[in-house]
Structure formats: C-alpha cells, structure tokens
Biopython code that builds the backbone (N, CA, C, O; Angstrom):
import numpy as np
from Bio.PDB.StructureBuilder import StructureBuilder

atoms = [
    (1, "MET", "N", (-17.305, -1.428, 45.941)),
    (1, "MET", "CA", (-16.220, -0.669, 45.227)),
    (1, "MET", "C", (-16.739, 0.182, 44.338)),
    (1, "MET", "O", (-17.628, -0.429, 43.746)),
    (2, "LYS", "N", (-16.622, 1.580, 43.824)),
    (2, "LYS", "CA", (-17.022, 2.407, 43.139)),
    (2, "LYS", "C", (-16.881, 2.381, 41.856)),
    (2, "LYS", "O", (-15.876, 1.740, 41.545)),
    (3, "THR", "N", (-17.376, 2.744, 41.091)),
    (3, "THR", "CA", (-17.342, 2.896, 39.344)),
    (3, "THR", "C", (-15.560, 2.959, 39.199)),
    (3, "THR", "O", (-14.760, 2.145, 38.737)),
    (4, "PHE", "N", (-15.394, 4.234, 39.783)),
    (4, "PHE", "CA", (-14.265, 5.057, 39.314)),
    (4, "PHE", "C", (-12.956, 4.277, 39.720)),
    (4, "PHE", "O", (-11.882, 4.387, 39.130)),
    (5, "TYR", "N", (-13.218, 3.412, 40.895)),
    (5, "TYR", "CA", (-11.715, 2.633, 41.462)),
    (5, "TYR", "C", (-11.665, 1.419, 40.621)),
    (5, "TYR", "O", (-10.594, 0.858, 40.386)),
    (6, "LYS", "N", (-13.126, 0.876, 40.030)),
    (6, "LYS", "CA", (-13.019, -0.242, 39.354)),
    (6, "LYS", "C", (-12.086, 0.181, 37.979)),
    (6, "LYS", "O", (-11.010, -0.326, 37.661)),
    (7, "VAL", "N", (-12.729, 1.119, 37.360)),
    (7, "VAL", "CA", (-11.977, 1.546, 36.175)),
    (7, "VAL", "C", (-10.632, 1.470, 36.399)),
    (7, "VAL", "O", (-10.043, 0.669, 35.672)),
    (8, "PHE", "N", (-9.931, 2.114, 37.250)),
    (8, "PHE", "CA", (-8.331, 2.040, 37.428)),
    (8, "PHE", "C", (-8.140, 0.787, 37.754)),
    (8, "PHE", "O", (-7.182, 0.208, 37.243)),
    (9, "LEU", "N", (-8.855, 0.204, 38.517)),
    (9, "LEU", "CA", (-8.258, -1.358, 38.728)),
    (9, "LEU", "C", (-7.988, -2.115, 37.378)),
    (9, "LEU", "O", (-7.008, -2.821, 37.143)),
    (10, "ILE", "N", (-9.100, -1.823, 36.482)),
    (10, "ILE", "CA", (-8.918, -2.636, 35.268)),
    (10, "ILE", "C", (-7.701, -2.304, 34.481)),
    (10, "ILE", "O", (-7.049, -3.187, 33.924)),
    (11, "VAL", "N", (-7.338, -0.864, 34.419)),
    (11, "VAL", "CA", (-6.402, -0.166, 33.547)),
    (11, "VAL", "C", (-4.955, -0.477, 34.207)),
    (11, "VAL", "O", (-3.990, -0.517, 33.443)),
    (12, "PHE", "N", (-4.769, -0.692, 35.541)),
    (12, "PHE", "CA", (-3.864, -1.296, 35.918)),
    (12, "PHE", "C", (-3.169, -2.617, 36.006)),
    (12, "PHE", "O", (-2.006, -2.977, 36.189)),
    (13, "VAL", "N", (-4.595, -3.345, 35.759)),
    (13, "VAL", "CA", (-4.225, -4.999, 35.437)),
    (13, "VAL", "C", (-3.902, -5.487, 34.246)),
    (13, "VAL", "O", (-3.256, -6.496, 33.964)),
    (14, "VAL", "N", (-4.616, -4.349, 33.285)),
    (14, "VAL", "CA", (-4.421, -4.838, 32.048)),
    (14, "VAL", "C", (-3.096, -4.378, 31.411)),
    (14, "VAL", "O", (-2.543, -4.909, 30.449)),
    (15, "SER", "N", (-2.648, -3.226, 32.155)),
    (15, "SER", "CA", (-1.313, -2.473, 32.084)),
    (15, "SER", "C", (-0.017, -3.416, 32.473)),
    (15, "SER", "O", (1.043, -3.318, 31.854)),
    (16, "ILE", "N", (-0.230, -4.431, 33.671)),
    (16, "ILE", "CA", (0.551, -5.134, 33.855)),
    (16, "ILE", "C", (0.547, -6.506, 33.254)),
    (16, "ILE", "O", (1.549, -7.220, 33.284)),
    (17, "ALA", "N", (-0.748, -6.924, 32.629)),
    (17, "ALA", "CA", (-0.705, -7.887, 31.868)),
    (17, "ALA", "C", (-0.012, -7.786, 30.656)),
    (17, "ALA", "O", (0.603, -8.797, 30.319)),
    (18, "VAL", "N", (0.057, -6.427, 29.632)),
    (18, "VAL", "CA", (0.421, -6.407, 28.674)),
    (18, "VAL", "C", (2.197, -5.918, 28.684)),
    (18, "VAL", "O", (2.968, -5.799, 27.733)),
    (19, "SER", "N", (2.414, -5.720, 30.099)),
    (19, "SER", "CA", (3.839, -5.643, 30.188)),
    (19, "SER", "C", (4.339, -6.909, 30.453)),
    (19, "SER", "O", (5.369, -7.194, 29.842)),
    (20, "PHE", "N", (3.890, -7.726, 31.189)),
    (20, "PHE", "CA", (4.494, -9.251, 31.465)),
    (20, "PHE", "C", (4.553, -10.114, 30.047)),
    (20, "PHE", "O", (5.291, -11.074, 29.827)),
    (21, "TYR", "N", (3.394, -9.407, 28.967)),
    (21, "TYR", "CA", (3.661, -10.337, 27.681)),
    (21, "TYR", "C", (4.631, -9.754, 26.976)),
    (21, "TYR", "O", (5.457, -10.414, 26.346)),
    (22, "ALA", "N", (4.622, -8.598, 27.011)),
    (22, "ALA", "CA", (6.148, -7.806, 25.967)),
    (22, "ALA", "C", (7.618, -8.043, 26.908)),
    (22, "ALA", "O", (8.632, -7.506, 26.463)),
    (23, "ILE", "N", (7.699, -8.667, 27.914)),
    (23, "ILE", "CA", (9.192, -8.972, 28.193)),
    (23, "ILE", "C", (9.685, -10.144, 27.642)),
    (23, "ILE", "O", (9.067, -11.192, 27.456)),
    (24, "ASP", "N", (10.979, -9.861, 27.366)),
    (24, "ASP", "CA", (11.545, -10.894, 26.632)),
    (24, "ASP", "C", (12.309, -11.851, 27.657)),
    (24, "ASP", "O", (13.315, -11.578, 28.313)),
    (25, "TRP", "N", (11.612, -12.989, 27.632)),
    (25, "TRP", "CA", (11.816, -13.796, 28.615)),
    (25, "TRP", "C", (13.579, -14.843, 28.368)),
    (25, "TRP", "O", (14.171, -15.499, 29.225)),
    (26, "GLN", "N", (13.878, -14.665, 27.231)),
    (26, "GLN", "CA", (15.102, -15.071, 26.992)),
    (26, "GLN", "C", (16.259, -14.228, 27.030)),
    (26, "GLN", "O", (17.376, -14.619, 26.694)),
    (27, "ALA", "N", (15.989, -13.033, 27.453)),
    (27, "ALA", "CA", (17.392, -12.277, 27.585)),
    (27, "ALA", "C", (17.219, -11.855, 28.873)),
    (27, "ALA", "O", (17.831, -10.856, 29.250)),
    (28, "GLY", "N", (16.378, -12.538, 29.729)),
    (28, "GLY", "CA", (16.504, -12.514, 31.302)),
    (28, "GLY", "C", (15.725, -11.265, 31.600)),
    (28, "GLY", "O", (15.453, -10.362, 30.809)),
    (29, "PHE", "N", (15.295, -11.397, 33.336)),
    (29, "PHE", "CA", (14.167, -10.609, 33.622)),
    (29, "PHE", "C", (14.662, -9.415, 33.946)),
    (29, "PHE", "O", (13.735, -8.639, 34.176)),
    (30, "LEU", "N", (16.108, -8.734, 34.114)),
    (30, "LEU", "CA", (16.798, -7.795, 34.412)),
    (30, "LEU", "C", (17.523, -7.078, 33.313)),
    (30, "LEU", "O", (18.208, -6.057, 33.371)),
    (31, "ALA", "N", (17.217, -7.841, 32.307)),
    (31, "ALA", "CA", (18.129, -7.035, 31.013)),
    (31, "ALA", "C", (17.647, -5.844, 31.025)),
    (31, "ALA", "O", (16.703, -5.395, 31.675)),
    (32, "ASP", "N", (18.567, -5.175, 30.024)),
    (32, "ASP", "CA", (18.502, -3.563, 29.730)),
    (32, "ASP", "C", (17.124, -3.437, 28.868)),
    (32, "ASP", "O", (16.356, -2.475, 28.864)),
    (33, "ASP", "N", (17.030, -4.441, 28.268)),
    (33, "ASP", "CA", (15.648, -4.069, 27.378)),
    (33, "ASP", "C", (14.382, -4.409, 27.982)),
    (33, "ASP", "O", (13.321, -4.061, 27.464)),
    (34, "ASN", "N", (14.437, -5.012, 28.954)),
    (34, "ASN", "CA", (13.257, -5.369, 30.166)),
    (34, "ASN", "C", (13.067, -4.344, 30.815)),
    (34, "ASN", "O", (11.979, -4.479, 31.375)),
    (35, "THR", "N", (13.638, -3.113, 31.129)),
    (35, "THR", "CA", (13.638, -2.426, 32.406)),
    (35, "THR", "C", (12.408, -1.570, 32.296)),
    (35, "THR", "O", (11.612, -1.252, 33.179)),
    (36, "LYS", "N", (12.425, -1.296, 31.136)),
    (36, "LYS", "CA", (10.602, -0.423, 30.754)),
    (36, "LYS", "C", (9.514, -1.080, 31.033)),
    (36, "LYS", "O", (8.452, -0.536, 31.337)),
    (37, "TYR", "N", (9.697, -2.289, 30.952)),
    (37, "TYR", "CA", (8.605, -3.070, 31.237)),
    (37, "TYR", "C", (8.601, -3.371, 32.535)),
    (37, "TYR", "O", (7.433, -3.460, 32.916)),
    (38, "ILE", "N", (9.544, -3.614, 33.588)),
    (38, "ILE", "CA", (9.872, -3.745, 34.882)),
    (38, "ILE", "C", (9.136, -2.685, 35.594)),
    (38, "ILE", "O", (8.281, -2.902, 36.453)),
    (39, "PHE", "N", (9.632, -1.183, 35.065)),
    (39, "PHE", "CA", (8.952, 0.038, 35.665)),
    (39, "PHE", "C", (7.582, -0.114, 35.535)),
    (39, "PHE", "O", (6.900, 0.006, 36.553)),
    (40, "SER", "N", (7.013, -0.372, 34.405)),
    (40, "SER", "CA", (5.706, -0.574, 34.022)),
    (40, "SER", "C", (4.670, -1.521, 34.843)),
    (40, "SER", "O", (3.510, -1.201, 35.103)),
    (41, "ILE", "N", (5.365, -2.882, 35.245)),
    (41, "ILE", "CA", (4.747, -3.606, 36.128)),
    (41, "ILE", "C", (4.759, -2.877, 37.623)),
    (41, "ILE", "O", (3.733, -2.881, 38.302)),
    (42, "SER", "N", (5.864, -2.314, 38.048)),
    (42, "SER", "CA", (6.258, -2.187, 39.117)),
    (42, "SER", "C", (4.941, -0.546, 39.472)),
    (42, "SER", "O", (4.436, -0.178, 40.533)),
    (43, "SER", "N", (4.844, -0.120, 38.417)),
    (43, "SER", "CA", (3.768, 1.377, 38.765)),
    (43, "SER", "C", (2.654, 0.987, 38.695)),
    (43, "SER", "O", (1.779, 1.725, 39.149)),
    (44, "GLY", "N", (2.189, -0.602, 37.972)),
    (44, "GLY", "CA", (0.788, -0.965, 38.025)),
    (44, "GLY", "C", (0.387, -1.698, 39.108)),
    (44, "GLY", "O", (-0.786, -2.009, 39.316)),
    (45, "ILE", "N", (1.511, -2.049, 39.953)),
    (45, "ILE", "CA", (1.380, -2.804, 41.270)),
    (45, "ILE", "C", (1.050, -1.739, 42.160)),
    (45, "ILE", "O", (0.081, -1.848, 42.911)),
    (46, "LEU", "N", (2.035, -0.338, 42.139)),
    (46, "LEU", "CA", (1.663, 0.520, 43.197)),
    (46, "LEU", "C", (0.410, 1.202, 42.777)),
    (46, "LEU", "O", (-0.134, 1.871, 43.656)),
    (47, "GLY", "N", (-0.156, 1.165, 41.606)),
    (47, "GLY", "CA", (-1.419, 1.910, 41.258)),
    (47, "GLY", "C", (-2.500, 1.047, 42.007)),
    (47, "GLY", "O", (-3.379, 1.589, 42.676)),
    (48, "ILE", "N", (-2.415, -0.140, 41.888)),
    (48, "ILE", "CA", (-3.611, -1.221, 42.427)),
    (48, "ILE", "C", (-3.398, -1.119, 43.858)),
    (48, "ILE", "O", (-4.409, -1.306, 44.534)),
    (49, "ILE", "N", (-2.163, -0.830, 44.571)),
    (49, "ILE", "CA", (-2.261, -0.540, 45.948)),
    (49, "ILE", "C", (-3.098, 0.554, 46.440)),
    (49, "ILE", "O", (-3.939, 0.526, 47.338)),
    (50, "VAL", "N", (-2.624, 1.774, 45.503)),
    (50, "VAL", "CA", (-3.332, 2.912, 45.997)),
    (50, "VAL", "C", (-4.654, 2.938, 45.987)),
    (50, "VAL", "O", (-5.336, 3.548, 46.811)),
    (51, "VAL", "N", (-5.261, 1.994, 44.651)),
    (51, "VAL", "CA", (-6.681, 2.324, 44.612)),
    (51, "VAL", "C", (-7.275, 1.295, 45.650)),
    (51, "VAL", "O", (-8.479, 1.413, 45.874)),
    (52, "TYR", "N", (-6.566, 0.271, 46.331)),
    (52, "TYR", "CA", (-7.228, -0.472, 47.476)),
    (52, "TYR", "C", (-6.882, 0.538, 48.465)),
    (52, "TYR", "O", (-7.700, 0.329, 49.361)),
    (53, "ILE", "N", (-6.249, 1.376, 48.774)),
    (53, "ILE", "CA", (-6.216, 2.191, 50.032)),
    (53, "ILE", "C", (-7.294, 2.941, 49.940)),
    (53, "ILE", "O", (-8.123, 2.958, 50.850)),
    (54, "LEU", "N", (-7.464, 3.876, 48.500)),
    (54, "LEU", "CA", (-8.321, 4.847, 48.631)),
    (54, "LEU", "C", (-9.735, 4.278, 48.733)),
    (54, "LEU", "O", (-10.705, 4.983, 49.012)),
    (55, "HIS", "N", (-9.802, 2.979, 48.494)),
    (55, "HIS", "CA", (-11.215, 2.415, 48.610)),
    (55, "HIS", "C", (-11.399, 1.956, 49.971)),
    (55, "HIS", "O", (-12.509, 1.505, 50.256)),
    (56, "LEU", "N", (-10.456, 1.997, 50.903)),
    (56, "LEU", "CA", (-10.601, 1.724, 52.225)),
    (56, "LEU", "C", (-10.775, 2.709, 52.949)),
    (56, "LEU", "O", (-11.405, 2.686, 54.006)),
    (57, "TRP", "N", (-10.035, 4.038, 52.274)),
    (57, "TRP", "CA", (-10.549, 5.059, 52.950)),
    (57, "TRP", "C", (-11.933, 5.767, 52.488)),
    (57, "TRP", "O", (-12.357, 6.737, 53.116)),
    (58, "SER", "N", (-12.569, 5.281, 51.445)),
    (58, "SER", "CA", (-14.088, 5.831, 50.952)),
    (58, "SER", "C", (-14.741, 5.098, 51.958)),
    (58, "SER", "O", (-15.787, 5.694, 52.216)),
    (59, "LYS", "N", (-14.597, 3.875, 52.794)),
    (59, "LYS", "CA", (-15.390, 2.993, 53.154)),
    (59, "LYS", "C", (-15.355, 3.569, 54.922)),
    (59, "LYS", "O", (-16.193, 3.238, 55.761)),
    (60, "LEU", "N", (-14.171, 4.484, 55.171)),
    (60, "LEU", "CA", (-14.399, 4.675, 56.576)),
    (60, "LEU", "C", (-15.173, 5.850, 56.605)),
    (60, "LEU", "O", (-15.808, 6.124, 57.624)),
    (61, "THR", "N", (-15.199, 6.591, 55.597)),
    (61, "THR", "CA", (-16.109, 7.850, 55.695)),
    (61, "THR", "C", (-17.219, 7.372, 55.528)),
    (61, "THR", "O", (-18.025, 8.206, 55.939)),
    (62, "GLU", "N", (-17.856, 6.277, 55.063)),
    (62, "GLU", "CA", (-19.210, 6.270, 54.629)),
    (62, "GLU", "C", (-19.674, 5.834, 55.996)),
    (62, "GLU", "O", (-20.864, 6.122, 56.128)),
    (63, "LYS", "N", (-19.134, 5.200, 57.139)),
    (63, "LYS", "CA", (-19.519, 4.956, 58.081)),
    (63, "LYS", "C", (-19.789, 5.713, 59.144)),
    (63, "LYS", "O", (-20.562, 5.343, 60.027)),
    (64, "LYS", "N", (-19.069, 7.031, 59.152)),
    (64, "LYS", "CA", (-19.316, 8.263, 60.037)),
    (64, "LYS", "C", (-20.650, 8.850, 59.687)),
    (64, "LYS", "O", (-21.058, 9.852, 60.275)),
]
sb = StructureBuilder()
sb.init_structure("model")
sb.init_model(0)
sb.init_chain("A")
sb.init_seg("    ")
for serial, (resi, resn, name, xyz) in enumerate(atoms, 1):
    if name == "N":
        sb.init_residue(resn, " ", resi, " ")
    sb.init_atom(name, np.array(xyz, "f"), 0.0, 1.0, " ", f" {name:<3s}", serial, name[0])
structure = sb.get_structure()
C-alpha cells in the first residue's frame, strides 16, 4: 500500500475513533446531539472503503 493511502487510512481511523469517543451514549445513539458524530463516523467508513478501492485499482494497473 502506498504511503499516500496509508496517510488517509490513518486519518479516517482517527476520525472514527474520535467520533466514537465524543458520542453521548447516555442520550442514545440516534439522539439529535449525536447526529454530527454519526455523520462523521459514516463518512470515515466511506473514506476507508474509497481508499481500499483506490488501492485495488492501483494494484490492477501495476500488473499490466
């Protein structure tokens, strides 16, 4: 995996971890106060998926 992808992978994982830490679990997962953290977690997961897809595409071009 290229260093470029590793950097973004670390950024997304740290973003997800911070969002999980910031959620108010007493209020409930889908409470209005937690929606910004839920969106942050979902965008971090989507970012990890995109980094994985880009990594796979880069491996396909190397084989040719």
